[in-house]
C-alpha positions, -999 to 999 in steps of 0.1 A, spaced: -340 -419 -531 -323 -451 -544 -311 -473 -517 -276 -485 -522 -257 -512 -503 -227 -501 -484 -196 -503 -507 -172 -529 -496 -147 -526 -525 -137 -506 -554 -127 -521 -586 -109 -499 -612 -108 -499 -650 -72 -489 -657 -66 -478 -693 -79 -443 -697 -93 -443 -661 -62 -444 -640 -34 -441 -667 -30 -420 -698 -26 -445 -725 -26 -422 -756 4 -399 -745 23 -429 -731 21 -449 -765 27 -419 -786 58 -411 -763 72 -445 -769 62 -449 -806 80 -416 -815 116 -429 -814 106 -463 -829 90 -446 -859 120 -423 -862 144 -452 -863 123 -464 -893 125 -429 -909 88 -428 -907 83 -391 -898 52 -391 -918 34 -412 -892 20 -390 -863 28 -409 -829 -6 -399 -814 -24 -411 -845 -4 -443 -843 -15 -446 -807 -51 -442 -819 -47 -468 -845 -33 -494 -821 -62 -487 -796 -87 -489 -824 -78 -526 -828 -83 -533 -792 -120 -542 -791 -121 -562 -823 -93 -584 -810 -111 -588 -775 -143 -597 -794 -126 -627 -811 -121 -641 -777 -153 -629 -760 -174 -645 -789 -155 -678 -784 -140 -678 -817 -107 -679 -801 -94 -694 -768 -84 -670 -741 -51 -653 -746 -36 -625 -726 -38 -587 -736 1 -587 -743 -4 -612 -771 -34 -592 -784 -14 -560 -783 16 -576 -802 -8 -589 -829 -26 -555 -832 8 -538 -834 19 -560 -863 -14 -554 -880 -10 -516 -875 25 -518 -889 14 -536 -920 -13 -510 -924 15 -485 -928 34 -505 -951 60 -516 -926 66 -555 -926 70 -565 -888 91 -595 -901 118 -571 -911 121 -555 -878 141 -563 -847 122 -587 -824 136 -570 -793 124 -536 -806 89 -552 -812 87 -567 -779 98 -534 -762 72 -514 -780 44 -539 -771 56 -535 -736 49 -497 -739 15 -505 -725 33 -517 -693 49 -482 -689 19 -458 -690 19 -428 -668 -9 -421 -642 -32 -392 -645 -20 -364 -622 -47 -372 -596 -46 -411 -598 -19 -420 -571 -32 -394 -545 -68 -405 -552 -61 -442 -550 -40 -438 -519 -69 -420 -501 -94 -445 -513 -73 -474 -503 -74 -461 -467 -113 -467 -466 -117 -495 -492 -100 -524 -507 -90 -513 -542 -84 -537 -570 -79 -537 -607 -109 -549 -629 -90 -544 -662 -85 -565 -694 -48 -561 -688 -29 -591 -679 -12 -597 -645 25 -589 -656 13 -558 -675 -6 -546 -644 22 -554 -621 49 -536 -640 27 -506 -645 18 -504 -608 54 -506 -597 65 -480 -622 36 -455 -616 32 -461 -577 -3 -474 -581 -12 -489 -547 -35 -518 -555 -45 -542 -529 -50 -569 -556 -46 -572 -593 -78 -588 -606 -95 -588 -640 -93 -607 -673 -63 -631 -666 -78 -642 -633 -114 -647 -644 -104 -656 -681 -132 -633 -692 -128 -600 -710 -150 -572 -702 -177 -561 -708 -192 -597 -704 -212 -599 -673 -191 -627 -657 -160 -604 -657 -177 -582 -632 -196 -610 -613 -164 -631 -608 -145 -601 -594 -172 -597 -568 -169 -635 -560 -131 -634 -557 -135 -605 -531 -163 -625 -513 -189 -598 -517 -222 -592 -534 -221 -575 -568 -241 -546 -553 -214 -543 -527 -187 -537 -554 -183 -504 -572 -166 -501 -606 -147 -469 -612 -143 -462 -649 -140 -434 -675 -160 -453 -700 -199 -454 -701 -200 -487 -720 -180 -504 -691 -202 -488 -666 -233 -498 -682 -222 -534 -684 -212 -534 -647 -247 -518 -637 -264 -544 -657 -245 -571 -637 -255 -555 -604 -225 -534 -595 -225 -498 -583 -209 -473 -606 -185 -444 -604 -178 -423 -636 -145 -404 -637 -144 -379 -665 -111 -380 -686 -116 -355 -714 -80 -359 -726 -81 -396 -731 -87 -392 -769 -68 -360 -770 -98 -338 -765 -120 -357 -790 -154 -372 -778 -151 -407 -765 -165 -434 -788 -190 -445 -761 -202 -410 -751 -238 -419 -763 -239 -447 -735 -239 -422 -706 -263 -428 -678 -270 -412 -644 -242 -430 -626 -242 -435 -588 -212 -412 -586 -199 -388 -613 -166 -370 -607 -137 -353 -626 -108 -369 -607 -99 -397 -584 -93 -373 -556 -128 -359 -560 -140 -395 -557 -122 -398 -526 -138 -366 -513 -172 -382 -521 -166 -416 -507 -143 -411 -477 -163 -385 -457 
């Protein structure tokens, strides 16, 4: 049996793990596209196209080719690129509408089990974000969705985007604990693999509808995680005995 240090805090990936980004972006993209008379663009595919631009944008910062900028900035740039892909010139659109759609990422709904699961876990552990989302984004999302974080940590605090090792190690340092005393909770095998390589404990939450029922792009990175559950309430059952 593998010996694990007692968990002293839980850090959470947010997009896809705690909130349903695909449905939320599609919901807000639908009226935007309708106003442009672009009924030919499926809102869920639009959401997929926006998310597809996420990692390449982050990699520009992670690689050092670009100074650190917050995710809101990257989301806006990705939106403009996506619009151009669909032959829509963002320069011809209302600026307030573009800002509002960019901020759709602030208004994502939690999965059905998220608030209850986080509330139960919070009773036993400090719970923090370890997300690439910026502070304003995470704060607005938390207040709207009722996510009871103890602290909002992650990329804007560390100035490092996941999955670089320092993003995980910095979060442990901010909490004053050893990496092995911090457990990352995530629905993404690639995120968990990087966290494990940095010395964190790992908890996988299966979210089969994150990509509308399609296999996750990192499915082949699966490992035997320290914990593996199908909801945050189930994780609370496991950890709060």
